[in-house]
N, C-alpha and C positions, 0 to 999 in steps of 0.2 A: 173241651178236653185239653186242648193245647194251653188254654189259660190256666187250668188246674196244674198241669205239669210245670208250666213256667213259674207259677207261684210256689210250687214245691221246690223247684230248683233254687229260687231266690232264698227261700227259708233255709234250705240245706246249706247254701253258701254262707248265710248269716250265722248259722249254728256252728259251722266249721271255723269260720273266722273268729267267732266268740270263744270257741274252745282253744284255739291257738293263742289268742290274746290272754285268756285265763291261764293257760299253761306257761306262757312267758312271764306273766305277772307272778305266778307261783314260784318260778325259778328265781326271779329277782327278789321275791320276799324271802325265800330260803337263803339266798346269798346274803341278803341284808341282815338276817338273824345271825348267820355265821360271822359276819363282820362285827356285829355288836358283841357277840360272845368273845371273839378273838381280842377285840379292843379292851374288853373288861378284864380278861385274864392276863393280858400282857401289860396292862397299865401299872401294876405294882408287883412285879416279879419278885423283888427282894423280900416283900412282906408275906409271901406265900409260905405255908407250912409244907413239909414233905408230903403229908397225907393229902392236902389240898391240891398240890401240884400233880400228885399221882392221879387223882380223880380227873384233873384237867387233861392230862395225857390220854386217859381212857376215853373221856368225852370227846376229845379232839379226834381220836381214832374212829369212834362211832359216827361222828358228824361228817368226817371226810369220806368215810366209806359210803354213806348215804348220798353225799353230794357227788362223789365220783360216778355213781350209777346214773345220776341225772345230767352228767356233764355233756352228753350229746345234744341236749336241749339248750346249752349255753351258747350265746353269741361269742364271737372271738374276744370281744371286750370283756365279757363276763368271765370267760375262761382265764384271761390274763389277770383279772382282779382276784379270782379264786386262787390262782397259783401264788399271787403276791401275799394273800392272806395266810395261806399255808406256810409260806416261807417266813412270814412275820412271827407266827407261832413257833416254828422250829428254831428261829433265831432266839426268841425269848426262852425257849427250853434250854438251849445251849448256855445262855446267860445264867439261867437258874442253876444249871449244873456247875458252872464255873464258880458262881458266888458261894454256893453251898459246899463245894469241894475244897475251896480255899480255907475255910474254917476247919474242915475236917483234916486237911493237909497239915495245918499248923498244930493240931492236936497230935497227929502221928509224928511229926518232927519232934515235938516236945517229949513225947513218950519214948521214942527211939534214940534221940540224941541228947536228951536232958539239957544241961546248960549249953552244950555245943550247938543247940538249935539257934541261939541268938549270939553266940560268941563269934567274933571276927576270926576267921581262920588265916593262919600264915604258915610259912614253911616249917616252923618249929612245932606247931601244935596240931597240924592236920591229921597226922597218924593217930593221935589220941582220940580225935573225933570218930574216926573209923572204928577204932577199938571199942569205944562206948556204944556205937551203933550195933556192932556185932554181938556185944555182950547182951544187949536187950533182945536182939533177934533170937539168940539161943534160948533165952528164957521164955519169950512169948510164942515162939513158932508152933508149939504143940497144939494150941487152940485156934490157930488161924484158918480162916476160910480162904478160898481163891481171891476174894475181894481184898482180904487183909494182906495177902501176899502182894497183890497189885499195889496197894498203898505203900507197903514197905519198899517195894521196888522204886516207887516214885520218890520216896525219901532218899534212897540211895542215889538215884539219878540227880536229885538236887544237890546232894552232898558232893557228887562228882563234879557238878557244874561249879560249885563253890571252890573245890580244889583246883579246877582248871583256871579259875580266875585269879589265883594267887600269883602275885607279880614276881616273887622271889623264886629261887630254885629249891625244889623239895629234894632233900638228900636221897641218894640212890637207895640206901637201906630202907628209908621210909616208903619210897615208891614201891619197892619189892613187897614190903609188908602190906601196903594198901592193896596191891594187886592180889595178894594171897587172901585178904579179907573179902575182896569183891568176888573172888572165885568161890570162897566158902559160902557166901550168900547164894550164889547161883546154884551151887550144889544142894544146899538145903531147900531152895525153892523147887528145884527139879525133883528132889526126893519127895517133897510134899505132894507133887502132882501124881506120883505113882501109887 
């Protein structure tokens, strides 16, 4: 009788040990799959299409939700590795956004500033650049979404930065006119939110 119980206890111990080893191996396999997926998607960020990257973000979300549920089975080393992989993807996502918004930003500047997008600004022509910007805003604003207003605001911010970099003194009359045009932009933007 004791011999049967002893044998059962040994078998139970082996089974539990085997289950634990299998569970640990499964966790390591899941993390290894995630690592391969992250490496694949972050290897060529610039070559990804918008649709491709959107799917990658959705897939990332699903994969991390599943792995987050399993995280209590991770060793400290695996937890750190997992966090590093998540950060690697998030960094690649930020890089993707920056690289794709740079081209979009150039389009917006060209549309709203025309030739002033590439012209060197100085104290004598800066007012004309703001006037050209606001002329386009007045024409385009009716069809803009919140995202469009955000892009226009970024164009204005870059124009402001270019104005601030002018080494000469901008005439007081021009400064007053520029402030008025900046205020008009903010007024139109606020009205669009209502």
